[in-house]
DRENDO-1510 file (C-alpha; in Angstrom, 1 decimal, always signed):
<recs>
REC; n; res; u; v; w
REC; 1; MET; +16.2; -6.1; +90.2 .
REC; 2; ASN; +18.8; -3.4; +90.6 .
REC; 3; ALA; +20.5; -3.2; +87.2 .
REC; 4; GLU; +23.5; -1.3; +88.5 .
REC; 5; LYS; +24.2; -3.7; +91.4 .
REC; 6; THR; +23.7; -6.7; +89.0 .
REC; 7; LEU; +26.2; -5.2; +86.6 .
REC; 8; GLU; +28.7; -4.7; +89.4 .
REC; 9; ASN; +28.2; -8.3; +90.5 .
REC; 10; LEU; +28.6; -9.6; +87.0 .
REC; 11; SER; +31.8; -7.7; +86.6 .
REC; 12; ARG; +33.1; -9.1; +89.9 .
REC; 13; ASN; +32.3; -12.6; +88.6 .
REC; 14; GLY; +34.4; -11.9; +85.4 .
REC; 15; PHE; +31.7; -10.9; +83.0 .
REC; 16; ASP; +32.0; -7.8; +80.8 .
REC; 17; ALA; +28.3; -6.9; +81.0 .
REC; 18; LYS; +26.5; -4.1; +79.3 .
REC; 19; TYR; +22.9; -2.9; +80.0 .
REC; 20; PHE; +20.6; -1.3; +77.4 .
REC; 21; GLU; +17.2; +0.2; +77.9 .
REC; 22; THR; +15.9; -1.2; +74.6 .
REC; 23; ALA; +16.4; -4.1; +72.3 .
REC; 24; ALA; +17.2; -1.6; +69.5 .
REC; 25; GLN; +20.1; -0.1; +71.6 .
REC; 26; ALA; +21.5; -3.6; +72.2 .
REC; 27; ALA; +21.2; -4.5; +68.5 .
REC; 28; ASP; +23.0; -1.2; +67.6 .
REC; 29; TYR; +25.8; -2.0; +70.0 .
REC; 30; LEU; +26.3; -5.5; +68.7 .
REC; 31; ALA; +26.2; -4.4; +65.1 .
REC; 32; ALA; +28.8; -1.8; +65.8 .
REC; 33; GLN; +31.1; -4.4; +67.5 .
REC; 34; LEU; +30.8; -7.2; +65.0 .
REC; 35; HIS; +32.0; -6.7; +61.4 .
REC; 36; GLY; +33.2; -9.3; +59.0 .
REC; 37; LYS; +32.9; -12.1; +61.5 .
REC; 38; THR; +31.5; -15.6; +61.6 .
REC; 39; ILE; +28.8; -15.6; +64.2 .
REC; 40; GLY; +26.9; -18.5; +65.8 .
REC; 41; PHE; +23.4; -18.0; +67.3 .
REC; 42; GLY; +22.0; -20.1; +70.1 .
REC; 43; GLY; +18.3; -20.9; +70.0 .
REC; 44; SER; +16.7; -17.7; +71.5 .
REC; 45; VAL; +13.3; -16.1; +71.2 .
REC; 46; THR; +14.9; -12.9; +72.5 .
REC; 47; LEU; +17.4; -12.8; +69.6 .
REC; 48; ASP; +14.7; -13.6; +67.1 .
REC; 49; THR; +12.3; -10.9; +68.5 .
REC; 50; MET; +15.2; -8.4; +68.4 .
REC; 51; GLY; +15.6; -9.1; +64.7 .
REC; 52; LEU; +19.3; -9.5; +65.4 .
REC; 53; TYR; +20.0; -12.2; +62.8 .
REC; 54; ASP; +18.7; -10.1; +59.9 .
REC; 55; ARG; +20.5; -7.0; +61.3 .
REC; 56; LEU; +23.9; -8.8; +61.4 .
REC; 57; CYS; +23.6; -10.7; +58.1 .
REC; 58; ALA; +24.7; -7.7; +56.1 .
REC; 59; ASP; +28.3; -7.6; +57.4 .
REC; 60; ASN; +28.8; -11.1; +58.8 .
REC; 61; THR; +28.4; -14.8; +58.1 .
REC; 62; LEU; +25.8; -16.2; +60.5 .
REC; 63; PHE; +25.0; -19.7; +61.6 .
REC; 64; TRP; +21.7; -20.4; +63.3 .
REC; 65; HIS; +19.8; -23.7; +63.4 .
REC; 66; TRP; +16.5; -21.8; +63.4 .
REC; 67; LYS; +17.3; -20.3; +60.0 .
REC; 68; GLN; +19.5; -23.0; +58.3 .
REC; 69; PRO; +19.7; -26.8; +58.3 .
REC; 70; ALA; +20.1; -27.6; +62.0 .
REC; 71; ASP; +23.0; -30.0; +62.2 .
REC; 72; GLU; +25.3; -28.1; +59.9 .
REC; 73; ALA; +24.4; -24.7; +61.5 .
REC; 74; ARG; +25.0; -26.0; +65.0 .
REC; 75; GLU; +28.4; -27.3; +64.1 .
REC; 76; LYS; +29.5; -24.1; +62.3 .
REC; 77; ALA; +28.0; -22.0; +65.1 .
REC; 78; ALA; +30.1; -23.7; +67.7 .
REC; 79; GLY; +33.3; -22.9; +65.7 .
REC; 80; ALA; +32.4; -19.3; +64.8 .
REC; 81; GLN; +34.5; -16.3; +65.8 .
REC; 82; ALA; +31.6; -15.0; +68.1 .
REC; 83; TYR; +28.6; -16.8; +69.6 .
REC; 84; ILE; +25.4; -15.0; +70.7 .
REC; 85; SER; +22.9; -16.6; +73.0 .
REC; 86; SER; +20.4; -15.3; +75.5 .
REC; 87; ALA; +20.5; -16.4; +79.2 .
REC; 88; ASN; +17.7; -18.3; +80.8 .
REC; 89; ALA; +18.2; -16.1; +83.9 .
REC; 90; ILE; +20.6; -13.5; +85.3 .
REC; 91; ALA; +20.6; -13.2; +89.1 .
REC; 92; GLY; +21.2; -10.0; +91.0 .
REC; 93; THR; +24.2; -11.8; +92.5 .
REC; 94; GLY; +25.9; -11.8; +89.1 .
REC; 95; GLU; +25.3; -15.5; +88.3 .
REC; 96; ILE; +24.0; -16.5; +84.8 .
REC; 97; VAL; +21.8; -19.6; +84.3 .
REC; 98; ASN; +21.6; -21.4; +81.0 .
REC; 99; ILE; +19.7; -24.7; +80.5 .
REC; 100; ASP; +19.8; -26.4; +77.2 .
REC; 101; GLY; +17.9; -29.3; +75.6 .
REC; 102; ASN; +20.5; -30.3; +73.0 .
REC; 103; GLY; +23.7; -28.9; +74.6 .
REC; 104; ASN; +24.7; -26.8; +71.6 .
REC; 105; ARG; +24.2; -23.5; +73.4 .
REC; 106; VAL; +25.9; -24.3; +76.7 .
REC; 107; ALA; +28.7; -26.1; +74.8 .
REC; 108; ALA; +29.4; -23.0; +72.7 .
REC; 109; ILE; +29.0; -20.7; +75.6 .
REC; 110; THR; +31.4; -22.7; +77.8 .
REC; 111; PHE; +34.0; -24.0; +75.3 .
REC; 112; GLY; +33.4; -21.9; +72.2 .
REC; 113; PRO; +34.2; -18.3; +71.2 .
</recs>
């Protein structure tokens, strides 16, 4: 996949997309952007592997059903100031695909923060 062309297509489709060579660079960027916020997390092995939850806990209030009681965390995550989730797929055409078993991720992505 051509990352530059994909970023152009994502931008054309209304997304403010960023590309990072490493997970650490992406985590650094997000940590710099998010201070003193409530942040919801969607179920994501990518976010878990990045250690992003632990990284952002110091300066923010986080809600993630993988780390807290599920029902309460999902509800608070949907109403947070920011919501972070990985995509199931990103096409070179600039389309993002998300499929969700419970609906909490796609609901927060579509109607949430």
